[in-house]
LOMI-240708 format. One record per residue (C-alpha): residue in one letter; z, x, y. Coordinates in Angstrom, 1 decimal, padded with zeros to 4 digits. Example, Ala and Ser with C-alpha at 12.3 -4.5 7.8 and 13.67 -1.06 7.14 Angstrom:
2
   res        z        x        y
     A    007.8    012.3   -004.5
     S    007.1    013.7   -001.1
// end
This chain:
345
   res        z        x        y
     D    000.0    000.0    000.0
     T   -001.2    001.7    003.2
     E    000.7   -000.6    005.5
     G   -002.5   -001.4    007.4
     T   -003.7    002.2    008.1
     P   -007.2    002.9    006.8
     I   -007.2    005.7    004.2
     N   -010.0    007.2    002.1
     A   -008.3    009.8   -000.2
     V   -005.2    010.0   -002.5
     Q   -004.0    012.6   -004.9
     A   -000.8    012.7   -007.0
     V    000.8    013.9   -010.2
     I    002.8    011.3   -012.1
     Y    005.5    012.5   -014.5
     F    006.8    010.5   -017.5
     P    009.4    011.2   -020.3
     V    007.6    012.4   -023.4
     D    010.4    011.2   -025.7
     N    009.8    007.6   -024.7
     L    006.1    007.4   -023.7
     E    002.7    008.8   -024.5
     V   -000.6    008.0   -022.6
     L   -003.3    006.3   -024.7
     N   -005.9    005.9   -022.0
     I   -006.6    006.1   -018.2
     S   -009.2    003.7   -016.8
     K   -011.1    003.8   -013.5
     D   -013.0    000.6   -014.1
     D   -011.1   -001.4   -011.5
     S   -010.5    001.5   -009.1
     I   -011.2    001.1   -005.4
     F   -012.3    004.8   -005.5
     S   -015.9    005.8   -006.0
     L   -015.5    009.6   -005.5
     W   -013.3    011.8   -007.7
     V   -012.4    015.3   -006.6
     E   -010.2    015.5   -009.8
     E   -010.9    013.1   -012.6
     P   -007.8    011.4   -013.8
     V   -006.3    013.4   -016.8
     F   -003.2    013.2   -018.8
     D   -001.0    015.7   -020.6
     N    001.2    014.2   -023.4
     L    002.8    017.6   -024.1
     N    004.3    018.0   -020.7
     G    004.3    014.3   -019.7
     A    002.0    014.3   -016.7
     V   -000.9    012.4   -015.2
     S   -002.9    013.8   -012.3
     F   -005.8    012.6   -010.2
     A   -007.5    013.0   -006.8
     G   -010.0    010.5   -005.6
     G   -011.4    008.7   -002.6
     L   -014.1    006.6   -001.1
     P   -016.4    006.9    002.0
     H   -015.7    005.6    005.5
     P   -014.3    003.1    006.4
     G   -011.9    003.6    003.5
     F   -009.4    000.7    002.8
     N   -006.2   -000.6    004.3
     E   -004.9   -003.1    001.9
     P   -003.0   -002.8   -001.5
     E   -005.6   -001.7   -004.0
     N   -005.7   -000.4   -007.6
     L   -006.4    003.4   -007.9
     I   -006.1    004.0   -011.7
     T   -004.8    002.1   -014.7
     I   -002.7    004.0   -017.2
     E   -002.1    002.6   -020.7
     F    001.1    003.9   -022.3
     K    002.4    003.6   -025.8
     A    006.1    003.2   -026.1
     K    007.7    005.5   -028.7
     K    011.2    004.2   -028.7
     E    013.5    001.7   -026.9
     G    015.4    002.7   -023.7
     A    015.2    003.1   -020.0
     V    012.3    005.3   -018.6
     K    011.5    006.5   -015.2
     L    008.0    007.5   -013.8
     T    008.1    009.9   -010.8
     F    005.5    011.1   -008.3
     D    004.9    014.6   -007.1
     K    002.3    016.8   -005.3
     A    001.1    013.6   -003.5
     Q   -001.1    013.1   -000.4
     V   -002.5    010.0    001.2
     L   -005.2    010.9    003.7
     A   -006.1    008.7    006.7
     D   -009.7    007.8    007.4
     D   -009.5    009.3    010.8
     G   -012.0    012.1    010.5
     Q   -009.2    014.7    010.3
     G   -007.7    013.9    006.9
     T   -004.2    013.3    008.3
     D   -001.6    013.0    005.6
     I    000.2    009.7    006.3
     L    002.4    009.7    003.1
     A    005.8    008.5    004.3
     Y    007.8    008.5    001.1
     L    007.6    008.5   -002.7
     K    009.4    006.0   -005.0
     S    010.0    006.3   -008.7
     A    009.4    003.4   -011.1
     K    011.9    002.4   -013.7
     Y    011.1    000.4   -016.8
     S    013.1   -000.9   -019.8
     I    011.4   -000.6   -023.2
     F    012.5   -003.0   -025.9
     Q    011.2   -004.1   -029.3
     E    009.0   -007.1   -029.0
     I    010.1   -010.1   -031.0
     T    007.2   -011.1   -033.4
     F    005.9   -014.6   -032.6
     P    004.5   -016.6   -035.5
     I    001.4   -017.8   -033.6
     F   -001.3   -015.6   -032.0
     S   -004.8   -016.2   -030.8
     S   -007.7   -013.7   -031.0
     T   -009.7   -015.9   -028.5
     H   -006.8   -016.5   -026.1
     P   -004.5   -013.6   -026.6
     K   -002.3   -014.1   -023.4
     E   -000.6   -017.4   -022.9
     N   -000.4   -017.1   -019.1
     D   -004.0   -016.1   -018.6
     W   -007.0   -018.4   -018.0
     Y   -010.1   -018.3   -020.2
     N   -013.5   -019.9   -020.0
     N   -013.7   -020.1   -023.8
     N   -013.2   -023.7   -025.0
     N   -013.4   -022.8   -028.7
     P   -009.9   -021.5   -029.4
     R   -008.7   -020.0   -032.7
     F   -005.0   -019.9   -033.7
     Q   -003.7   -017.6   -036.4
     W   -000.3   -016.9   -038.0
     N    001.1   -014.8   -040.8
     L    002.2   -016.4   -044.1
     T    005.2   -015.0   -045.9
     P    005.5   -015.5   -049.7
     E    008.1   -018.3   -049.4
     I    005.9   -020.6   -047.3
     I    004.4   -023.4   -049.3
     G    002.8   -025.4   -046.5
     V    002.1   -025.7   -042.8
     S    001.8   -028.5   -040.3
     F    000.2   -028.2   -036.9
     T   -001.3   -030.1   -034.0
     L   -002.9   -029.3   -030.6
     D   -002.2   -031.4   -027.5
     Q   -001.2   -031.1   -023.8
     N    002.6   -031.8   -024.4
     K    004.6   -028.6   -024.7
     E    007.4   -030.2   -026.7
     T    005.4   -031.9   -029.5
     I    006.7   -031.5   -033.0
     P    004.1   -031.6   -035.8
     D    004.5   -034.3   -038.4
     G    005.8   -033.6   -041.9
     V    002.4   -033.8   -043.6
     S    001.2   -030.4   -044.9
     E   -002.2   -029.1   -044.1
     G   -002.1   -026.7   -047.0
     N   -001.2   -023.1   -047.2
     I   -003.7   -021.9   -044.6
     A   -003.3   -019.1   -042.0
     S   -005.7   -020.2   -039.1
     K   -007.2   -023.1   -037.3
     D   -010.3   -023.3   -035.1
     Y   -011.1   -026.0   -032.5
     E   -014.3   -026.6   -030.7
     N   -015.3   -028.0   -027.3
     I   -011.7   -028.4   -026.0
     S   -011.7   -029.9   -022.5
     D   -010.4   -027.9   -019.5
     G   -006.6   -027.7   -018.8
     V   -003.4   -026.4   -020.3
     W   -003.0   -027.0   -024.1
     Y   -000.3   -026.3   -026.6
     F   -000.7   -025.5   -030.3
     H    002.4   -026.6   -032.3
     L    003.1   -025.1   -035.8
     K    005.9   -025.4   -038.3
     F    006.3   -023.9   -041.8
     E    007.5   -025.5   -045.0
     N    009.5   -023.6   -047.7
     A    011.6   -024.7   -050.7
     N    014.3   -025.9   -048.3
     G    012.0   -028.1   -046.2
     W    010.4   -027.8   -042.8
     Q    011.5   -025.1   -040.4
     E    011.8   -025.4   -036.6
     P    008.4   -025.5   -034.8
     A    006.8   -022.8   -032.8
     H    004.5   -023.4   -029.8
     Y    001.6   -021.5   -028.2
     K    000.0   -022.2   -024.8
     I   -003.6   -021.7   -023.9
     Q   -005.3   -022.3   -020.5
     I   -009.0   -023.2   -020.3
     D   -011.3   -023.4   -017.3
     N   -015.0   -023.7   -017.7
     V   -015.9   -025.0   -014.2
     P   -016.9   -022.5   -011.5
     P   -015.4   -022.7   -008.0
     H   -016.9   -025.1   -005.4
     A   -020.1   -024.0   -003.5
     F   -019.4   -022.5   -000.1
     E   -021.1   -021.1    003.0
     V   -020.9   -017.7    004.7
     V   -020.6   -017.7    008.5
     V   -021.6   -014.5    010.3
     D   -019.8   -014.0    013.6
     N   -021.2   -011.1    015.7
     A   -019.1   -012.1    018.8
     G   -022.3   -012.9    020.7
     D   -023.7   -009.3    020.3
     P   -026.8   -009.1    018.1
     T   -026.4   -005.3    017.9
     N   -022.8   -005.6    016.6
     P   -022.8   -003.2    013.5
     Q   -019.5   -004.7    012.2
     P   -019.7   -008.5    012.4
     N   -017.0   -010.7    010.9
     L   -017.7   -012.9    007.9
     Y   -016.0   -016.2    007.3
     F   -016.0   -017.8    003.9
     E   -013.6   -019.7    001.7
     T   -013.7   -022.0   -001.3
     N   -011.5   -023.7   -003.8
     D   -011.2   -024.0   -007.6
     D   -009.7   -027.2   -009.0
     I   -008.4   -025.8   -012.3
     S   -007.3   -022.2   -012.4
     G   -007.6   -021.3   -008.7
     I   -009.5   -018.5   -006.9
     S   -008.8   -015.0   -008.2
     H   -010.8   -012.9   -005.8
     Y   -014.2   -012.5   -004.0
     K   -016.9   -009.9   -004.5
     L   -019.3   -008.7   -001.8
     K   -022.7   -007.0   -002.2
     I   -024.8   -005.6    000.6
     D   -028.5   -005.0   -000.1
     K   -028.8   -002.9   -003.3
     E   -025.2   -001.6   -003.3
     K   -022.8   -002.4   -006.0
     F   -020.4   -005.4   -005.7
     V   -017.0   -004.5   -004.2
     N   -013.9   -006.6   -004.9
     L   -012.2   -008.3   -002.0
     M   -008.6   -009.5   -002.2
     L   -007.8   -013.0   -000.8
     A   -005.9   -011.4    002.0
     Q   -009.0   -009.5    003.2
     V   -011.1   -012.6    004.0
     N   -011.3   -015.0    006.9
     P   -012.3   -012.9    008.6
     F   -013.7   -010.0    006.7
     S   -015.0   -007.2    008.9
     L   -018.3   -005.9    007.5
     F   -018.9   -002.1    007.2
     V   -022.6   -002.3    007.7
     S   -023.7    000.0    010.5
     S   -027.5    000.5    010.4
     P   -029.7   -001.9    012.3
     G   -032.1   -004.1    010.5
     R   -032.1   -007.0    008.1
     H   -029.5   -006.9    005.3
     Q   -029.1   -009.2    002.3
     L   -025.5   -010.3    001.6
     V   -024.2   -011.9   -001.6
     V   -020.6   -013.2   -001.7
     R   -019.3   -014.2   -005.1
     A   -016.1   -016.3   -005.6
     V   -014.4   -015.7   -009.0
     D   -011.7   -018.0   -010.4
     Q   -008.8   -017.0   -012.7
     A   -010.9   -017.6   -015.8
     G   -013.8   -015.5   -014.7
     N   -016.2   -018.3   -013.7
     N   -018.0   -017.6   -010.4
     V   -020.3   -019.1   -007.8
     E   -022.5   -017.1   -005.4
     T   -023.7   -017.6   -001.8
     K   -026.5   -015.5   -000.3
     T   -027.2   -015.0    003.4
     V   -029.2   -012.7    005.6
     L   -027.6   -010.5    008.3
     D   -029.7   -009.3    011.1
     I   -028.4   -006.4    013.2
     A   -030.6   -005.7    016.2
     P   -031.0   -002.0    017.4
     I   -029.6   -001.2    020.8
     A   -032.2   -000.6    023.5
     S   -033.5    003.0    023.9
     P   -032.3    004.8    027.0
     Q   -034.8    005.3    029.8
     I   -035.2    008.4    031.9
     T   -036.1    007.2    035.4
     L   -035.6    010.3    037.6
     W   -035.9    013.9    036.7
     P   -037.2    017.2    038.4
     Q   -040.7    018.2    037.6
     I   -039.7    021.8    038.2
     Y   -036.2    023.2    037.8
     V   -035.1    026.7    038.8
     S   -032.2    027.7    036.6
     G   -029.3    029.2    038.3
     E   -030.4    028.0    041.8
     E   -030.4    024.3    041.5
     V   -028.3    021.5    040.1
     L   -030.1    019.8    037.2
     Y   -030.0    016.1    038.1
     I   -031.3    013.4    035.6
     E   -031.0    009.7    036.1
     G   -031.7    006.8    033.7
     Q   -030.7    003.4    032.3
     A   -029.0    002.4    029.0
     P   -027.0   -000.5    027.6
     P   -023.5   -000.7    029.1
     N   -020.7    001.4    027.6
     A   -023.2    003.4    025.5
     E   -022.8    007.0    024.7
     I   -025.8    008.9    026.0
     T   -026.9    012.2    024.5
     I   -029.3    014.3    026.6
     F   -031.2    017.2    024.9
     L   -033.0    020.0    026.6
     K   -035.6    021.5    024.3
     K   -038.1    024.3    024.5
     N   -040.8    024.8    021.9
     G   -039.1    022.3    019.6
     Q   -035.8    024.2    019.8
     D   -032.5    022.7    021.2
     L   -031.3    024.7    024.2
     K   -028.6    022.5    025.6
     E   -026.9    019.2    025.0
     W   -024.9    016.9    027.2
     H   -023.0    013.7    026.7
     A   -022.4    010.9    029.2
     L   -021.3    007.2    029.2
     S   -023.5    004.6    030.7
// end
């Protein structure tokens, strides 16, 4: 979290206890960074992860993901991850280190209680999926002689006492959108056991269509106009937006970055914009628009000396340019730059 200051580079070493953890994988797939001075690497012998990355101007100034580390827990207990050798460089053209403080992260590792129901199609109960053909599975122990199950939208349903046989999975097709609960109970020689419940969340409908409004504040030459866009999703809700300019790759926008979103286009001309709204289940809807950025007017030289005697005269040049523009004046000879001046109109 940059606390609002645009940055474009971060480096750090993260230390972890090797007795409790080992790194399985480091992913850059969802990283805000596109440039890597040092690729993310891990050392399970010494318990360290290091990386150094960044992205071009204008950087970013909101909380963003840099890397994702997948750990394997080796035993139960409290663990602490600590940072060292860290820098956070501002996007100010000077690489100012704005790192204010480093915090450690503490975690408690405990043995997971095995749940009798799992789903290969909907593996996380609190996530949304656009798959409406769920599959439920469970493990059968030798003493189980029958199972009873049902699927509905009531989280407290108890399956009836009629056995469906000694089976270990159940498939459903074309389930409607919404929150569903799969209920399961086992039968052994002593009768029916207490039921277990498993929740799934299904959303197959994309967000509502929307418009993108371009606001250049009345200046057709504005290289960083604001975009206004917003939509809703009736079932799972909006997760994030994605923006694409011309043939560049899509970039992810958090909800806090929109309305308005300040574009980072700087070159004049016609640009194709695509804004994509993505809901929590991964459904999306796109809107395309065209952004025209007019070039600023070229400066005009209106008064200049036909002959200038160096060292004896003051060189005086007069002209016209758009207000508040920076003017660069070049003096050339035989195609070679001899002198350069800067002035504001």
